[in-house]
C-alpha positions as CSV (number, residue, x, y, z in Angstrom):
1,M,-0.3,-0.1,0.4
2,P,1.0,3.6,-0.8
3,K,2.3,5.1,2.1
4,T,0.7,7.7,1.8
5,V,-2.6,6.0,2.1
6,K,-1.2,4.3,4.8
7,I,-1.5,7.7,6.7
8,L,-5.0,8.7,5.4
9,L,-6.1,5.5,7.1
10,C,-4.4,6.0,10.4
11,S,-5.8,9.8,10.4
12,L,-9.1,8.2,9.6
13,I,-9.1,5.8,12.3
14,L,-8.0,8.4,14.6
15,A,-10.7,10.4,13.0
16,A,-13.5,8.1,13.5
17,N,-13.6,8.7,17.2
18,G,-15.3,11.5,16.8
19,G,-17.6,10.8,14.1
20,L,-18.0,9.1,10.9
21,F,-17.5,10.2,7.3
22,A,-19.1,10.0,4.0
23,Q,-18.3,9.7,0.2
24,N,-18.1,13.5,-0.1
25,S,-14.9,13.7,-1.7
26,L,-13.2,14.5,-5.8
27,P,-14.3,14.3,-8.7
28,S,-13.4,11.4,-11.5
29,L,-9.9,11.0,-12.0
30,G,-10.4,7.7,-14.5
31,D,-8.3,4.8,-14.2
32,R,-5.6,6.1,-12.1
33,I,-7.9,6.0,-8.9
34,S,-6.7,1.7,-9.5
35,G,-3.4,2.7,-9.3
36,T,-3.6,4.6,-5.9
37,V,-5.8,2.3,-3.8
38,S,-6.8,-1.1,-4.6
39,L,-10.4,-2.4,-4.1
40,N,-8.3,-4.9,-2.1
41,Q,-7.2,-2.0,-0.3
42,E,-10.7,0.4,-0.1
43,Y,-12.0,-3.3,2.2
44,R,-9.3,-3.5,4.3
45,M,-9.4,0.4,5.0
46,G,-13.5,0.2,5.6
47,Q,-13.2,-3.3,8.4
48,Q,-10.7,-0.9,10.2
49,F,-13.3,2.1,10.2
50,L,-15.9,0.1,10.5
51,S,-14.3,-1.7,13.9
52,Q,-13.6,2.7,15.4
53,I,-17.6,2.3,14.1
54,R,-18.3,-0.7,16.6
55,R,-16.1,0.4,19.5
56,S,-17.4,4.1,19.6
57,A,-21.4,4.5,18.5
58,P,-23.6,2.8,20.3
59,T,-25.4,0.2,17.6
60,I,-28.9,-1.2,17.7
61,P,-28.6,-5.2,17.8
62,D,-32.2,-5.5,16.9
63,A,-32.0,-8.8,14.7
64,L,-35.2,-8.0,12.8
65,L,-33.4,-4.5,11.2
66,N,-30.5,-5.6,10.5
67,D,-31.8,-8.5,8.3
68,Y,-33.9,-6.0,6.7
69,L,-31.3,-3.2,6.1
70,E,-28.9,-6.2,4.8
71,F,-32.2,-7.1,2.5
72,V,-32.7,-4.0,0.9
73,T,-29.1,-3.1,0.5
74,Y,-28.0,-6.2,-1.3
75,R,-31.1,-6.1,-3.6
76,L,-30.3,-2.7,-4.1
77,A,-26.3,-3.5,-4.9
78,S,-27.4,-6.7,-7.2
79,R,-28.3,-4.4,-9.2
80,S,-25.6,-1.6,-8.9
81,Q,-22.7,-0.9,-10.2
82,L,-20.8,-2.1,-7.3
83,Q,-17.8,-4.3,-8.6
84,D,-16.8,-5.2,-5.0
85,H,-20.1,-7.3,-3.5
86,R,-18.4,-7.6,0.0
87,L,-20.5,-5.3,2.2
88,S,-20.8,-4.8,5.7
89,F,-24.4,-3.1,7.9
90,V,-24.4,-1.2,10.9
91,I,-27.4,0.3,12.4
92,I,-26.6,3.5,14.9
93,D,-29.2,3.9,17.2
94,S,-29.4,7.8,17.3
95,E,-33.2,9.8,16.3
96,E,-30.7,11.9,13.9
97,L,-31.7,11.5,10.3
98,N,-28.3,10.2,8.9
99,A,-26.7,7.3,6.7
100,F,-23.1,6.9,5.4
101,A,-21.2,4.5,2.9
102,A,-17.5,4.2,3.6
103,P,-14.6,2.8,1.8
104,G,-14.8,-1.2,1.2
105,G,-18.4,-1.5,1.2
106,I,-19.5,-0.5,4.8
107,I,-23.3,0.6,4.9
108,G,-24.5,2.4,8.0
109,V,-27.8,3.9,8.7
110,N,-29.2,5.8,11.9
111,T,-32.3,4.9,13.4
112,G,-33.4,8.4,12.6
113,L,-33.7,7.4,8.5
114,F,-36.9,5.0,9.5
115,L,-38.3,7.5,11.6
116,N,-37.8,10.3,8.2
117,A,-38.4,8.0,5.8
118,R,-42.4,7.3,5.5
119,T,-41.9,4.3,2.5
120,E,-39.7,1.6,1.8
121,G,-38.9,3.9,-1.5
122,E,-37.3,6.8,0.2
123,F,-35.3,4.4,2.7
124,A,-34.2,2.7,-0.6
125,S,-33.7,6.0,-2.1
126,V,-31.1,6.6,0.9
127,M,-29.6,3.0,0.3
128,A,-29.5,3.7,-3.3
129,H,-27.2,7.1,-3.1
130,E,-24.7,5.3,-0.3
131,I,-24.5,2.4,-2.9
132,A,-23.0,4.8,-5.3
133,H,-20.7,6.6,-3.5
134,V,-19.0,3.1,-3.1
135,S,-19.4,1.9,-6.6
136,Q,-18.1,5.5,-7.8
137,R,-15.3,5.0,-5.1
138,H,-15.2,8.3,-4.6
139,F,-13.3,7.7,-1.3
140,A,-10.7,6.1,-3.8
141,R,-10.9,9.4,-6.0
142,G,-10.3,11.5,-2.2
143,V,-7.4,9.4,-1.8
144,D,-5.6,10.2,-5.0
145,E,-6.3,13.8,-5.1
146,A,-4.6,13.4,-1.7
147,Q,-2.0,11.7,-2.7
148,A,-1.3,14.2,-5.5
149,S,-1.4,17.6,-3.2
150,R,0.7,15.6,-0.7
151,V,0.2,15.3,3.0
152,P,-0.8,19.0,4.2
153,Q,-4.3,18.5,2.1
154,M,-5.8,15.3,4.3
155,A,-6.8,17.1,7.0
156,T,-9.0,19.4,4.7
157,L,-10.2,15.9,2.9
158,L,-10.6,14.1,5.7
159,A,-12.8,17.3,7.7
160,S,-14.8,17.9,4.4
161,V,-16.1,13.7,4.5
162,L,-16.3,13.4,8.0
163,I,-19.8,13.2,9.4
164,M,-21.4,12.4,12.9
165,A,-22.5,8.8,13.8
166,T,-25.1,10.8,16.5
167,S,-26.7,13.6,17.3
168,D,-23.7,15.7,18.4
169,A,-22.3,17.4,15.3
170,G,-19.6,19.3,17.2
171,H,-16.5,16.9,16.2
172,G,-17.6,17.2,12.4
173,Q,-18.2,20.9,12.7
174,A,-14.5,22.0,15.2
175,A,-13.0,19.4,12.1
176,I,-13.9,21.8,9.3
177,A,-13.4,24.6,11.7
178,A,-10.2,23.7,11.9
179,S,-9.0,23.3,8.2
180,Q,-8.5,26.3,5.4
181,G,-11.3,28.0,4.7
182,M,-10.5,27.7,0.6
183,A,-9.3,24.5,0.6
184,I,-12.3,23.5,1.8
185,E,-14.7,25.2,-0.5
186,N,-13.1,23.3,-3.5
187,Q,-13.6,20.1,-1.0
188,L,-17.6,21.4,-1.1
189,R,-17.5,21.9,-5.1
190,F,-16.2,18.3,-5.4
191,S,-18.8,16.8,-2.7
192,R,-21.2,18.4,-5.1
193,S,-20.3,17.2,-8.2
194,N,-20.4,13.4,-6.3
195,E,-23.0,14.4,-5.2
196,A,-25.0,14.6,-8.1
197,E,-23.4,11.8,-9.7
198,A,-24.8,9.1,-6.8
199,D,-27.9,10.6,-7.4
200,R,-27.7,9.9,-10.7
201,V,-26.4,6.7,-10.8
202,G,-28.5,5.7,-7.4
203,Q,-31.9,6.1,-9.8
204,D,-30.9,4.0,-12.2
205,T,-30.0,1.7,-9.0
206,M,-33.2,1.9,-7.5
207,Q,-35.5,1.3,-11.4
208,N,-32.9,-1.5,-11.9
209,A,-33.8,-3.3,-8.4
210,G,-37.7,-2.6,-9.1
211,Y,-37.9,0.7,-6.6
212,D,-39.8,3.5,-8.1
213,P,-37.2,6.1,-8.6
214,E,-39.3,9.3,-7.7
215,A,-39.2,8.1,-4.3
216,M,-35.7,9.7,-4.3
217,A,-36.9,13.2,-5.0
218,N,-40.0,12.3,-2.4
219,M,-37.2,11.6,-0.2
220,F,-35.6,15.1,-0.3
221,E,-38.5,17.2,-0.4
222,R,-39.3,15.9,2.6
223,L,-35.5,17.1,4.2
224,L,-35.6,20.1,2.3
225,A,-39.1,21.0,4.3
226,A,-37.5,19.7,7.3
227,N,-33.9,21.8,6.9
228,R,-37.2,24.7,6.7
229,F,-38.3,25.0,9.7
230,G,-35.8,23.8,11.7
231,R,-33.4,24.8,14.0
232,R,-30.5,22.3,12.8
233,P,-30.3,20.9,9.7
234,P,-30.5,17.0,9.6
235,E,-27.5,15.3,10.5
236,F,-27.9,13.4,6.7
237,L,-27.9,17.4,5.3
238,L,-24.3,18.3,6.7
239,S,-22.6,15.6,4.7
240,H,-24.9,15.4,1.7
241,P,-25.8,19.5,0.7
242,L,-29.3,19.5,-0.8
243,T,-31.1,21.9,-3.1
244,E,-33.9,23.1,-5.1
245,S,-31.8,21.8,-8.0
246,R,-31.1,18.7,-7.1
247,V,-34.6,17.8,-6.1
248,A,-36.1,19.6,-9.2
249,D,-33.2,16.9,-11.5
250,A,-34.2,13.6,-9.5
251,R,-37.9,15.0,-10.0
252,G,-37.0,15.3,-14.2
253,R,-34.5,11.7,-14.1
254,A,-37.8,10.0,-12.8
255,A,-40.2,11.2,-15.1
256,R,-38.0,9.6,-17.8
257,Y,-38.0,5.9,-16.6
258,P,-40.7,3.9,-18.4
259,S,-43.9,3.6,-16.4
260,R,-45.0,1.0,-14.1
261,E,-47.0,0.6,-11.0
262,Y,-45.5,0.1,-7.5
263,S,-47.1,-1.3,-4.5
264,P,-46.5,-0.2,-1.3
265,N,-44.6,-2.5,1.0
266,L,-46.1,-3.7,4.9
267,E,-42.3,-5.4,5.7
268,Y,-40.7,-1.5,5.4
269,Q,-44.3,-0.2,7.2
270,F,-43.4,-3.0,10.4
271,M,-39.9,-2.3,10.6
272,R,-40.5,1.7,11.0
273,A,-43.1,0.6,13.9
274,R,-40.7,-1.1,15.7
275,V,-38.6,2.3,15.9
276,V,-41.3,4.6,16.2
277,G,-42.2,1.7,19.6
278,H,-38.6,2.1,20.5
279,Y,-38.2,5.7,20.8
280,T,-41.6,7.1,21.8
281,E,-41.7,8.1,25.7
282,N,-44.8,8.0,26.4
283,K,-46.0,4.8,25.5
284,A,-49.5,5.4,26.6
285,A,-50.0,8.4,24.2
286,L,-49.1,6.0,21.4
287,V,-51.5,3.4,21.9
288,A,-54.2,5.6,22.4
289,E,-53.0,7.2,18.4
290,L,-52.5,4.1,16.6
291,Q,-55.4,2.9,17.9
292,R,-57.4,6.0,16.6
293,A,-55.3,5.1,13.1
294,L,-56.8,1.7,13.1
295,E,-59.9,2.8,13.5
296,E,-59.4,5.2,11.2
297,S,-57.6,2.7,8.7
298,D,-59.7,3.0,4.9
299,D,-58.2,0.1,3.3
300,A,-56.1,-3.4,3.6
301,F,-52.7,-1.4,3.7
302,S,-53.1,0.7,6.0
303,Q,-55.1,-1.6,8.7
304,D,-52.0,-4.1,8.8
305,S,-49.6,-1.9,9.5
306,N,-51.3,0.1,11.9
307,R,-52.1,-3.0,13.3
308,Y,-49.1,-4.0,14.0
309,A,-48.0,-0.4,15.1
310,L,-50.2,-1.0,17.8
311,A,-48.9,-4.2,18.6
312,V,-46.0,-3.2,18.5
313,A,-47.0,0.0,20.8
314,H,-48.3,-2.3,23.8
315,F,-45.4,-4.8,23.8
316,E,-43.6,-1.5,24.6
317,N,-46.3,-0.4,26.8
318,E,-45.8,-4.2,28.7
319,N,-49.8,-4.8,27.7
320,Y,-48.7,-8.3,26.5
321,S,-51.8,-9.8,26.9
322,E,-53.4,-6.8,24.5
323,A,-50.6,-7.1,22.4
324,T,-51.0,-10.9,21.6
325,A,-54.5,-10.3,20.2
326,T,-53.8,-6.9,18.5
327,L,-51.0,-9.3,16.2
328,Q,-53.5,-12.4,15.9
329,P,-55.8,-11.0,13.1
330,L,-51.7,-10.6,11.2
331,L,-50.4,-14.2,12.0
332,D,-53.7,-15.5,10.6
333,K,-53.7,-14.2,7.4
334,Y,-50.1,-13.9,7.1
335,A,-49.1,-17.3,9.0
336,N,-45.5,-17.4,8.2
337,R,-44.4,-14.1,7.6
338,I,-40.4,-13.8,9.9
339,S,-40.7,-10.8,11.6
340,L,-45.2,-11.8,12.9
341,V,-43.7,-15.1,14.3
342,V,-40.5,-13.3,15.8
343,T,-42.8,-10.5,17.6
344,Q,-45.2,-13.0,18.6
345,A,-42.1,-15.0,19.9
346,E,-41.1,-11.9,22.1
347,I,-44.3,-11.2,23.2
348,L,-44.7,-14.3,24.8
349,T,-40.1,-13.7,26.0
350,A,-41.5,-11.0,27.9
351,Q,-44.5,-11.8,29.5
352,N,-42.3,-14.9,31.2
353,E,-43.4,-17.7,28.8
354,P,-40.3,-18.5,27.6
355,R,-41.2,-22.5,27.1
356,Q,-44.2,-21.5,24.8
357,A,-42.1,-19.2,23.2
358,L,-39.7,-21.8,22.0
359,Q,-42.5,-24.4,20.8
360,F,-44.2,-21.6,18.9
361,L,-40.8,-21.2,17.3
362,A,-40.2,-24.6,16.8
363,R,-41.8,-25.2,13.3
364,P,-40.4,-21.6,11.7
365,M,-37.1,-22.7,12.3
366,Q,-37.7,-25.8,11.2
367,I,-38.9,-24.3,7.9
368,N,-36.1,-21.2,7.8
369,P,-33.0,-23.1,9.3
370,N,-30.2,-19.9,10.2
371,N,-32.2,-17.4,9.8
372,H,-31.1,-14.5,11.8
373,P,-33.5,-12.5,13.6
374,L,-35.9,-16.8,14.2
375,T,-32.6,-17.6,15.9
376,M,-31.7,-15.1,18.1
377,A,-35.6,-15.0,19.1
378,Y,-35.3,-18.5,19.3
379,V,-32.1,-17.6,22.2
380,D,-33.4,-15.3,23.9
381,A,-36.6,-17.6,24.4
382,L,-34.0,-19.8,26.0
383,L,-31.9,-17.4,27.9
384,E,-35.2,-16.7,29.4
385,S,-36.2,-20.4,30.5
386,R,-32.0,-20.0,31.7
387,Q,-30.9,-23.1,29.0
388,Y,-27.9,-21.6,29.0
389,Q,-25.8,-24.4,27.5
390,E,-28.5,-24.9,24.9
391,A,-28.6,-20.7,24.2
392,A,-24.5,-20.7,24.0
393,E,-24.5,-24.0,21.7
394,M,-26.7,-22.1,19.0
395,M,-25.0,-18.9,18.7
396,E,-21.8,-20.5,18.6
397,R,-23.2,-22.7,15.6
398,H,-25.4,-19.5,14.1
399,S,-22.1,-17.4,14.1
400,K,-20.3,-20.1,11.5
401,S,-22.8,-17.6,9.0
402,R,-22.4,-14.7,10.7
403,P,-18.9,-14.6,12.1
404,N,-18.6,-10.5,11.7
405,D,-21.6,-10.2,14.2
406,H,-20.1,-8.2,17.0
407,H,-23.5,-7.9,18.8
408,L,-23.8,-12.1,18.7
409,W,-20.2,-12.3,20.5
410,Y,-20.7,-10.2,23.3
411,Q,-24.0,-12.5,24.0
412,L,-22.3,-15.6,23.3
413,A,-19.3,-14.6,25.6
414,E,-21.8,-13.4,28.6
415,T,-24.5,-16.7,27.8
416,W,-21.4,-19.1,27.9
417,G,-20.4,-17.5,31.4
418,Q,-23.9,-18.2,32.5
419,A,-23.3,-22.2,31.3
420,G,-20.2,-22.1,33.5
421,N,-17.4,-22.5,30.4
422,I,-15.0,-20.2,31.3
423,S,-12.6,-21.2,28.6
424,K,-15.4,-20.4,25.9
425,V,-16.5,-17.1,27.5
426,H,-12.3,-16.0,26.7
427,Q,-12.4,-17.1,23.3
428,S,-15.8,-15.2,22.3
429,R,-14.6,-12.0,24.4
430,A,-11.3,-12.7,21.7
431,E,-13.8,-12.6,18.8
432,Y,-15.5,-9.4,19.8
433,F,-12.1,-7.6,20.0
434,R,-10.8,-8.6,17.0
435,L,-14.4,-6.8,15.5
436,L,-13.7,-4.1,17.1
437,A,-9.6,-3.8,16.6
438,D,-8.4,-4.3,19.7
439,Y,-6.2,-6.3,18.8
440,T,-4.2,-6.6,22.6
441,R,-7.4,-7.3,24.7
442,A,-8.0,-10.0,21.7
443,R,-4.7,-11.4,22.3
444,E,-5.4,-11.4,26.4
445,Q,-8.4,-13.1,26.1
446,L,-7.0,-15.9,23.7
447,Q,-3.6,-16.4,26.5
448,F,-6.5,-16.8,29.8
449,A,-8.3,-19.3,27.5
450,L,-5.3,-21.4,26.2
451,R,-4.1,-21.4,30.0
452,I,-7.2,-23.1,30.8
453,E,-6.9,-25.4,28.4
454,S,-3.8,-25.9,29.5
455,E,-4.2,-26.5,33.3
456,S,-7.2,-28.8,32.7
457,D,-5.9,-31.0,30.8
458,G,-7.6,-29.7,27.5
459,S,-7.2,-31.8,24.6
460,P,-4.6,-31.0,21.9
461,A,-6.4,-29.7,19.3
462,E,-8.2,-27.5,21.4
463,E,-4.8,-25.9,22.5
464,A,-3.9,-25.8,18.3
465,K,-6.5,-23.9,17.2
466,L,-5.9,-21.3,20.5
467,R,-2.2,-20.9,19.2
468,Q,-3.4,-20.7,15.8
469,K,-6.1,-17.7,16.7
470,M,-3.4,-16.0,18.8
471,R,-1.0,-16.1,15.5
472,E,-4.0,-14.1,13.4
473,I,-3.8,-11.9,15.9
474,E,-0.6,-10.9,15.8
475,T,-0.7,-10.8,12.0
476,L,-3.6,-8.5,12.1
477,Q,-1.7,-6.3,14.3
478,Q,1.4,-6.1,12.3
479,E,-0.8,-5.3,9.2
480,L,-2.5,-2.2,11.3
481,R,0.9,-1.0,12.9
482,G,3.0,-1.3,9.2
């Protein structure tokens, strides 16, 4: 990797402790990009950046939300211009509207995006825009320009691409204030150019993936309206400058696509209802509001979406019998819908009926083996029924298909502790710290596990596996330092 690129990577890791960055960088430099930073180098940069997000920002473990984000993004990515489809996802626990893309296919959203995007098309428009930043390699273009301009320009480059993961924009503003004014203006001009390209490419991706491209213009108009009447613009607008002309351009492009019918998506409304229920402080008032909305529903779609939202509100308000009664008509109508099955299991587990939850989940688990939301709902029921060994073994099997899920490894370490297997506690913690790029602590955890195995006359194969993992951690540590 070129020396300048290494310096930039280290700067990104330091900057990430104060916030997140988006792909708002420089104009097209043609094929020179691949000579400066390769796709594999971008991927490694992105993974290091993702580890900093995990360390510094509160993230949402909700399996249904994460599974939904992955589904929508992969659907878009499969019809995009992405060359490298290794994608990683993160949902940040913040009501602020924000989304970002980082090199190497890192896609992140704040839960605030679910609150502000009223339809799946609007949600997908933001995802398509961020995927376009990655597919057009806007970060690599910025690296190329930084190398051409020498190291003094790197701080300015970082300042222009820095955004915040949470509602506090102070760090990003301070970073920009610390940079040279004229250079920042140049970077922001380039940023507007890249934003226009991401809009155009993103709408093409939406059309190809079966989403209404006009939803991008609708989302832009909603953001502009929020900006007009708000005291401070949403975080997304601080890193993605929006103008009336951008809205008009998006509307004009949408009109040129072939006409087709787009149906509203019920699953998105379910996910949005979960986020609304999570953040609403007055749960009783939400119940009353949604009860009225359900009674006033004048079509099947709004009736189903409002019914699920009401069930979630009852659940959040700890009215479990009402939540079950409200959800039942949807279960009768969509018996095999995983989001509904998981929600009912969550209700049963929360009301101290974990064995009923396990029975309820048994058949869906057989039909959908390794499904992430179903598996985690089953694990939660096992934990509530104090079946810690079985829960740990299930999570360990599940980790084979989700080796980079830091929430899973954290919970697995806790569960092995409850099951009394301390060696496994340390091994799971090592995986968790590896994903946070805290290689010193990861190695320490493996040393603790190796000591336990050695003192208890563990199997030679287990000890050899632990030593191999320690060597892998040391290699990762050397690569980061080198």
